[in-house]
C-alpha positions in Angstrom: 0.0 0.4 0.2 1.5 3.3 -0.9 1.4 6.2 1.6 -1.7 7.8 -0.2 -3.7 4.7 -0.1 -2.6 4.6 3.5 -3.7 8.4 4.6 -7.1 7.8 2.3 -7.8 4.8 4.4 -7.1 6.7 7.6 -9.1 9.8 7.0 -12.4 8.0 5.6 -12.1 5.5 9.1 -11.6 8.9 11.0 -13.7 12.0 11.3 -11.8 15.0 13.2 -14.2 14.8 15.7 -12.9 11.4 16.8 -9.2 12.4 17.1 -7.4 14.4 19.6 -5.0 16.0 16.5 -5.1 16.1 12.9 -3.7 13.8 10.0 -1.8 15.4 7.3 -0.1 14.1 4.6 3.6 15.8 4.0 5.3 14.0 1.1 6.5 10.4 2.3 5.0 10.6 5.7 1.6 11.3 7.4 2.2 13.6 10.3 0.0 13.4 13.4 0.0 17.1 15.1 -1.8 18.6 18.2 -2.2 21.5 19.6 -2.7 22.8 22.9 -3.8 26.1 22.6 -6.4 24.9 19.7 -8.4 23.0 22.8 -7.8 25.3 25.4 -11.3 27.4 24.5 -13.3 23.9 25.2 -11.7 23.4 28.2 -12.1 26.5 29.3 -16.0 26.0 28.3 -16.4 23.1 29.9 -15.4 23.8 33.5 -17.1 27.6 33.7 -20.0 25.0 32.9 -19.3 23.2 36.1 -17.6 25.5 37.9 -20.1 25.7 41.4 -19.8 21.6 41.1 -15.6 21.1 40.5 -13.4 20.6 43.6 -9.9 21.6 42.4 -8.7 19.2 45.1 -6.4 17.8 43.1 -2.9 19.3 41.3 -3.8 19.9 37.4 -2.4 18.1 34.7 0.6 20.1 33.1 0.9 20.7 29.4 3.3 18.0 28.6 1.1 15.6 30.2 -1.9 16.9 28.6 -0.4 16.7 25.0 1.3 13.3 25.8 -2.5 11.9 26.7 -3.7 13.3 23.4 -0.8 11.8 21.1 -1.6 8.6 23.5 -5.1 8.2 22.9 -4.7 8.7 19.0 -2.0 6.4 18.4 -3.7 3.6 20.4 -6.9 4.3 17.7 -4.3 4.3 14.7 -2.4 1.6 15.5 -5.8 -1.1 16.2 -7.4 0.6 12.5 -4.1 -0.8 10.9 -3.5 -3.4 12.8 -7.3 -4.2 11.7 -6.5 -3.7 7.9 -3.1 -5.4 8.4 -1.3 -2.9 7.1 0.5 -2.2 11.2 3.8 -4.3 10.3 4.3 -1.9 6.6 5.0 1.1 8.6 6.8 3.1 10.9 5.6 5.1 13.5 7.8 7.8 15.1 8.2 8.9 18.7 5.9 11.7 19.8 8.1 15.2 19.4 6.8 18.1 21.2 7.7 21.5 20.4 6.4 24.3 22.8 2.8 23.1 22.8 2.5 21.1 19.8 3.3 17.5 19.6 3.5 15.0 17.0 4.7 11.9 15.3 5.1 10.8 11.6 3.5 7.5 10.0 6.3 7.0 7.1 
């Protein structure tokens, strides 16, 4: 399977709301990225709705933890799908890379 065909299959399987991050085809790679700033407003709205009910007796997650959790969740979904179409062994998935408030990984 070519990279473009894998990308199309991933696009067919996952709608934008299914993943935390975004998949883009970049040359001979599929790049998954997640930017923390893109989701801050959603988190603020969620916590604002339940402000009176939420007790913050716990230590809040760091930006890095939030980024890693988002990547881990999406990576599990993507890997499971690639296994289901028997393509997982044909591709390399890089380690995650964090740059500021953005986390990414590549499928090549």
